[in-house]
DRENKEFI-821599 format. One line per 10 residues: number of its first residue (from 1); their letters; for each residue z, y, x of C-alpha. Coordinates in steps of 0.05 Angstrom, whole numbers. Each point is the difference from the previous one (the first is absolute). Example, Ala and Ser with C-alpha at 12.3 -4.5 7.8 and 13.67 -1.06 7.14 Angstrom:
1> AS> 156,-90,246 ~ -13,69,27 $
END
This chain:
1> XXXXXXXXXX> 2441,-2260,53 ~ -61,37,23 ~ -41,-30,57 ~ 5,64,42 ~ 76,3,-9 ~ 5,-74,17 ~ -41,8,63 ~ 44,60,21 ~ 64,-41,-11 ~ -29,-59,40 $
11> XXXXXXXXXX> -16,47,57 ~ 69,30,-5 ~ 33,-69,3 ~ -43,-20,58 ~ 22,62,37 ~ 73,-15,-15 ~ -9,-71,24 ~ -32,25,64 ~ 57,50,11 ~ 52,-53,-11 $
21> XXXXXXXXXX> -34,-47,49 ~ -4,55,51 ~ 73,14,-10 ~ 16,-74,12 ~ -48,-3,60 ~ -44,-51,-33 ~ -75,-11,0 ~ -48,-46,-37 ~ 3,-55,52 ~ -14,-72,-16 $
31> XXXXXXXXXX> 71,-22,10 ~ 27,53,-48 ~ -53,-17,-52 ~ 27,-70,-2 ~ 71,27,-7 ~ -19,46,-56 ~ -38,-55,-36 ~ 61,-44,2 ~ 44,56,-27 ~ -48,17,-55 $
41> XXXXXXXXXX> 4,-71,-27 ~ 72,17,-20 ~ -25,42,-57 ~ -20,-37,-61 ~ -59,44,-18 ~ -35,-13,67 ~ -30,-67,-22 ~ -26,29,-64 ~ -32,57,40 ~ -39,-50,43 $
51> XXXXXXXXXX> -31,-34,-61 ~ -11,62,-42 ~ -70,23,-17 ~ -34,60,30 ~ 4,43,-63 ~ 70,27,14 ~ -9,1,76 ~ 21,72,9 ~ 64,-9,-41 ~ 16,-63,40 $
61> XXXXXXXXXX> -11,36,66 ~ 47,55,-22 ~ 53,-51,-19 ~ -10,-38,66 ~ 8,64,40 ~ 63,18,-40 ~ 29,-68,14 ~ -21,4,74 ~ 33,69,6 ~ 63,-24,-35 $
71> XXXXXXXXXX> 6,-58,48 ~ -10,45,60 ~ 56,45,-24 ~ 45,-60,-10 ~ -21,-26,69 ~ 19,66,32 ~ 72,-9,-24 ~ 3,-74,18 ~ 20,-32,66 ~ -64,-40,-7 $
81> XXXXXXXXXX> -38,60,29 ~ 27,-17,69 ~ -32,-69,-4 ~ -65,32,-23 ~ 1,49,59 ~ 14,-58,47 ~ -59,-40,-27 ~ -44,60,2 ~ 20,14,72 ~ -16,-72,20 $
91> XXXXXXXXXX> -66,5,-37 ~ -19,64,37 ~ 22,-30,66 ~ -42,-61,-13 ~ -62,41,-17 ~ 12,44,61 ~ 5,-61,46 ~ -64,-27,-31 ~ -36,65,15 ~ 26,0,71 $
101> XXXXXXXXXX> -25,-71,10 ~ -68,19,-27 ~ -2,61,47 ~ 19,-43,60 ~ -53,-51,-19 ~ -53,55,-4 ~ 23,30,66 ~ -5,-68,35 ~ -69,-12,-30 ~ -22,70,22 $
111> XXXXXXXXXX> 29,-11,70 ~ -35,-67,7 ~ -66,30,-23 ~ 5,62,45 ~ 30,-35,61 ~ -52,-19,51 ~ -20,-72,-2 ~ 15,-39,63 ~ -59,7,46 ~ -16,-71,20 $
121> XXXXXXXXXX> -47,20,56 ~ -13,64,38 ~ -51,21,53 ~ 35,32,60 ~ -38,39,52 ~ 42,3,65 ~ -21,52,51 ~ 33,-31,61 ~ 21,26,69 ~ -15,-68,33 $
131> XXXXXXXXXX> -53,-53,-2 ~ 10,-61,-42 ~ -8,-48,59 ~ 52,36,44 ~ 74,-15,3 ~ 24,7,-72 ~ 28,68,-18 ~ 27,30,-63 ~ -68,9,-34 ~ -20,-72,18 $
141> XXXXXXXXXX> 64,-30,-27 ~ -7,40,-65 ~ -72,-21,-8 ~ 16,-74,8 ~ 60,5,-47 ~ -41,35,-54 ~ -56,-51,7 ~ 50,-56,-8 ~ 24,31,-65 ~ -71,-4,-28 $
151> XXXXXXXXXX> -27,70,13 ~ -66,16,34 ~ 11,37,65 ~ -54,41,35 ~ 25,12,71 ~ -36,60,32 ~ 7,-7,75 ~ 2,59,49 ~ -61,-31,34 ~ -67,31,-16 $
161> XXXXXXXXXX> -71,-27,2 ~ -54,41,34 ~ -63,-33,-27 ~ -42,21,-59 ~ 45,-36,-51 ~ 40,42,-48 ~ 61,-46,9 ~ 17,-72,19 ~ 34,-46,-50 ~ 29,-69,14 $
171> XXXXXXXXXX> 46,-49,-35 ~ 56,-20,48 ~ 48,-39,-42 ~ 17,-16,-72 ~ -3,68,-38 ~ -6,39,66 ~ -63,37,22 ~ -7,42,63 ~ -43,63,-3 ~ -28,39,59 $
181> XXXXXXXXXX> -28,69,-16 ~ -59,32,35 ~ 7,52,56 ~ -45,28,55 ~ 46,-28,55 ~ 62,-42,12 ~ 66,37,6 ~ 76,-9,-8 ~ 27,36,-62 ~ 68,9,35 $
191> XXXXXXXXXX> -23,32,65 ~ -69,30,-7 ~ -17,66,-33 ~ -52,-11,-56 ~ -52,52,-15 ~ -15,24,-71 ~ -69,-30,4 ~ 30,-68,16 ~ 50,7,-57 ~ -56,16,-48 $
201> XXXXXXXXXX> -40,-61,20 ~ 61,-46,-8 ~ 15,32,-67 ~ -71,-15,-23 ~ 7,-72,23 ~ 64,-8,-39 ~ -33,30,-61 ~ -57,-51,5 ~ 52,-56,5 ~ 37,24,-62 $
211> XXXXXXXXXX> -65,6,-39 ~ -28,-68,16 ~ 62,-43,-7 ~ 19,-20,-71 ~ 73,22,-1 ~ 46,-13,-58 ~ 30,55,-43 ~ 66,-12,36 ~ -20,22,70 ~ 45,37,48 $
221> XXXXXXXXXX> -4,24,73 ~ 54,-8,52 ~ -3,46,60 ~ 26,-26,67 ~ -20,58,45 ~ -7,75,-10 ~ -73,-2,23 ~ -20,-33,-65 ~ 23,59,-42 ~ -61,39,24 $
231> XXXXXXXXXX> -46,-57,-21 ~ 32,-10,-69 ~ -4,71,-25 ~ -52,-16,-54 ~ 27,-70,-16 ~ 11,-8,-75 ~ 53,-56,7 ~ 75,15,3 ~ 24,6,72 ~ 67,-21,29 $
241> XXXXXXXXXX> 29,1,70 ~ 21,-68,26 ~ 76,0,-1 ~ 33,8,69 ~ 51,-55,-14 ~ -10,-57,49 ~ 7,-73,-18 ~ -3,-67,33 ~ -37,-66,-5 ~ 65,-38,-6 $
251> XXXXXXXXXX> -29,-71,-6 ~ -41,12,64 ~ 58,22,44 ~ 62,-35,-30 ~ -12,-66,38 ~ 9,38,65 ~ 75,3,-13 ~ 5,-69,31 ~ -8,5,76 ~ -34,-59,32 $
261> XXXXXXXXXX> -24,16,70 ~ -42,49,40 ~ -50,-54,19 ~ -31,5,-70 ~ -32,66,23 ~ -12,-20,73 ~ 62,34,30 ~ 39,-60,24 ~ 21,33,65 ~ 32,65,-27 $
271> XXXXXXXXXX> 75,10,3 ~ 48,4,-59 ~ 18,41,-40 ~ -66,28,-25 ~ -7,73,-23 ~ -64,5,-39 ~ -49,50,-28 ~ -55,-13,-51 ~ -59,47,-8 ~ 17,40,62 $
281> XXXXXXXXXX> -49,54,20 ~ -7,59,47 ~ 13,53,-52 ~ 65,-32,-25 ~ 41,-26,59 ~ 43,48,40 ~ -13,-14,74 ~ 68,27,24 ~ 40,-41,-50 ~ -38,-64,14 $
291> XXXXXXXXXX> 10,11,75 ~ 75,8,-10 ~ 5,-62,-44 ~ -37,-41,52 ~ 48,25,55 ~ 65,-12,-39 ~ -20,-68,-27 ~ -33,-25,65 ~ 19,-73,-16 ~ -32,3,-69 $
301> XXXXXXXXXX> -74,-3,-18 ~ -37,56,-37 ~ -62,-26,-37 ~ -48,53,-26 ~ -53,-23,-50 ~ -54,53,-12 ~ -53,41,34 ~ 28,33,62 ~ -50,44,38 ~ 43,58,24 $
311> XXXXXXXXXX> 5,7,75 ~ 74,18,-4 ~ 17,-63,-39 ~ -43,-44,44 ~ 35,28,62 ~ 68,-13,-31 ~ -20,-71,-17 ~ -21,-11,72 ~ 64,31,25 ~ 45,-48,-40 $
321> XXXXXXXXXX> -14,-73,4 ~ 37,-13,-65 ~ -51,38,-43 ~ -56,-43,-29 ~ -57,36,-37 ~ -35,-58,-35 ~ -55,42,-34 ~ -19,5,-72 ~ 5,-66,-38 ~ -28,-23,-67 $
331> XXXXXXXXXX> 40,10,-62 ~ 10,-75,-9 ~ 32,-5,70 ~ 52,55,-12 ~ 54,-45,-30 ~ -5,-46,61 ~ 15,59,47 ~ 53,27,-46 ~ 40,-65,-1 ~ 7,5,76 $
341> XXXXXXXXXX> 36,68,-5 ~ 75,3,3 ~ 1,74,-15 ~ -56,45,-25 ~ -3,68,32 ~ -37,63,-22 ~ 4,48,60 ~ -47,50,-33 ~ -15,73,10 ~ 32,48,-49 $
351> XXXXXXXXXX> -40,27,-58 ~ -59,-49,2 ~ 13,-28,-69 ~ 4,36,-67 ~ 25,-65,-33 ~ 36,-62,25 ~ -42,-43,45 ~ -30,-64,-25 ~ 29,-45,54 ~ 71,20,-18 $
361> XXXXXXXXXX> -7,-36,-66 ~ -35,-59,33 ~ 58,-8,49 ~ 50,0,-57 ~ -41,-53,-37 ~ 14,-46,60 ~ 74,21,-2 ~ -5,30,70 ~ 47,55,26 ~ -38,65,6 $
371> XXXXXXXXXX> 16,57,47 ~ -40,64,-13 ~ -3,69,31 ~ -27,28,-66 ~ 41,21,-60 ~ -22,-42,-60 ~ -30,39,-58 ~ 27,-49,-51 ~ 75,4,-9 ~ 2,-73,-22 $
381> XXXXXXXXXX> -25,-28,66 ~ 52,38,43 ~ 53,-53,-16 ~ -42,-55,32 ~ -23,31,65 ~ 33,31,62 ~ -20,73,2 ~ 5,33,69 ~ 4,76,9 ~ -11,-3,76 $
391> XXXXXXXXXX> -16,-47,58 ~ 73,-18,14 ~ 12,-19,-73 ~ -64,-41,1 ~ 26,-41,59 ~ 69,-8,-33 ~ -32,-24,-65 ~ -41,-53,36 ~ 65,-27,30 ~ 32,-2,-69 $
401> XXXXXXXXXX> -59,-36,-29 ~ -1,-53,54 ~ 74,-15,-16 ~ -16,-16,-72 ~ 19,-71,-20 ~ -11,-42,-62 ~ -52,4,-55 ~ 36,49,-47 ~ -36,61,27 ~ -67,-36,0 $
411> XXXXXXXXXX> 7,-18,-73 ~ 19,71,-19 ~ -60,29,34 ~ -47,-52,-31 ~ 29,12,-69 ~ -14,74,7 ~ -71,-12,27 ~ -15,-47,-58 ~ 11,58,-48 ~ -49,44,39 $
421> XXXXXXXXXX> -62,-41,-5 ~ -70,28,-11 ~ -4,-39,-66 ~ 58,42,-27 ~ -29,65,27 ~ -67,-15,-33 ~ 33,-18,-66 ~ 30,71,-3 ~ -66,30,21 ~ -36,-40,-55 $
431> XXXXXXXXXX> 47,29,-52 ~ -13,71,25 ~ -75,-10,-6 ~ 6,-29,-70 ~ 44,58,-22 ~ -55,47,26 ~ -51,-33,-46 ~ 47,5,-61 ~ 12,74,13 ~ -74,12,6 $
441> X> -9,-31,-68 $
END
C-alpha cells in the first residue's frame, strides 16, 4: 500500500475514532486511557504490536486504530458504556473539584496579600475641646484608651501660647503628649470669635508641628471641635470626627454602688435620702425645676457637685436649706460623692446636649437610679433611666426611684454600663482608623 494512501486511511480512522468518542461523550482523560488499555489487552495482537519494530509502524497504527474503532462500536452497543460514563463523570467531577480548590487557594493567597496588615502602632493627633488636666471628657478618655493600646497620642489642647515659640510640646503620660499651638492672644474656641489673621497664625503653628515631629506612615487626626476644621485645611493626614457616642470609666465608678455614709465626703449632718448631681453647672441646671424638687422633697437633701456661679441658682440654694452646692471636686473624689446618692437627678434645660451626657453613663456604672428631663439619644439607654417629659413627671419618677428595693435593678444597670466602656468605644474607633489606611492603600 502506498504511503500517501496509508496516511489518508490513518487520518480517516482517527476521524472515525474521534466521531465515535464524541458520540459516546468520551474524551482522552487519564481514567479512560486506563480503561482502554485494559480492554486492548483482550486482543491477541496487542502484545505483538508493543514489541514490533519501527519498520511497519504505519501499518501497525492503522491496525490499532481499526481495533480501537471496532471496540468503540462494540462498546456503544454494550451496557458497559453506562459504567464508562459513570467513571468519566466521576473523573470530571474530581478534576473540577481540584480546580475549584486551586482557585480558592489562589483567592485566599491573593486576599491575604492585598488585605492590609494589622497596624501594630498608629500616631493619633487629637484636636480636643478641653484641656488634658481638666475634668476628663470624651477626647481625654479616648486619648488615654488609645495610649493604653500602644498608640502614640498627640493631644492638641484649646489653650494657646503667646510667646515667640512656634508651639509647646510636653510628654504627659506613657504614649501621650500634649501640644499647645501659638496664637497672638488667649481665647476660648467655644465662645470667642476668631479673626482670619489669628486662624492663619495657628494654622502656621500646626504646620510647623507636623513638619518637625517624626510621625509614622499610619497617622490620623481626630477632630473634637468644629474650630479645628479651619486649622486643618492643609493637613495631609486623614481626618475623622470624634464619634459622639459616650462611654464610661466603669472601673472608676462601679465601687460607688455600695453606699457607706455621707461622712466620707464631709456631709455627716445632711438628711436622708440624698438626691445628687455630678458635674452640675450654670448652663445645664434648670432653676425652676430644681426649685420645685427642693420644695416637694423638703425632708431630703440635694447635693450638687460642680461649678455653680449663676445668681439664680445661688439664690435658690439660699432659699432652700436642703440644697448643698459642694463645688467642683477632683475626678478621684467623684465615686465617694456618688456612693452617698440614693437617686441621681438630671434636672437639665432642654436642648443643651446633642448627645447623651457623660454623667448618665457614670451613674449607671454605679447602678444608681437616674431621673432625667432630657430624652436620651441612644435607644439602648432608655430602658435603664427614668425619662421625664415635664416637671410633674420628674417629681413622680423621683418617688418611684426612691421606692426601689433589692439589688436586681442595680445589677441590670451595671451590666449595661459595663458594655458601654471607653475601651470598647476606642476598639471600634481603632478599627475604623485601620480600615481608612487599608482603603488608602
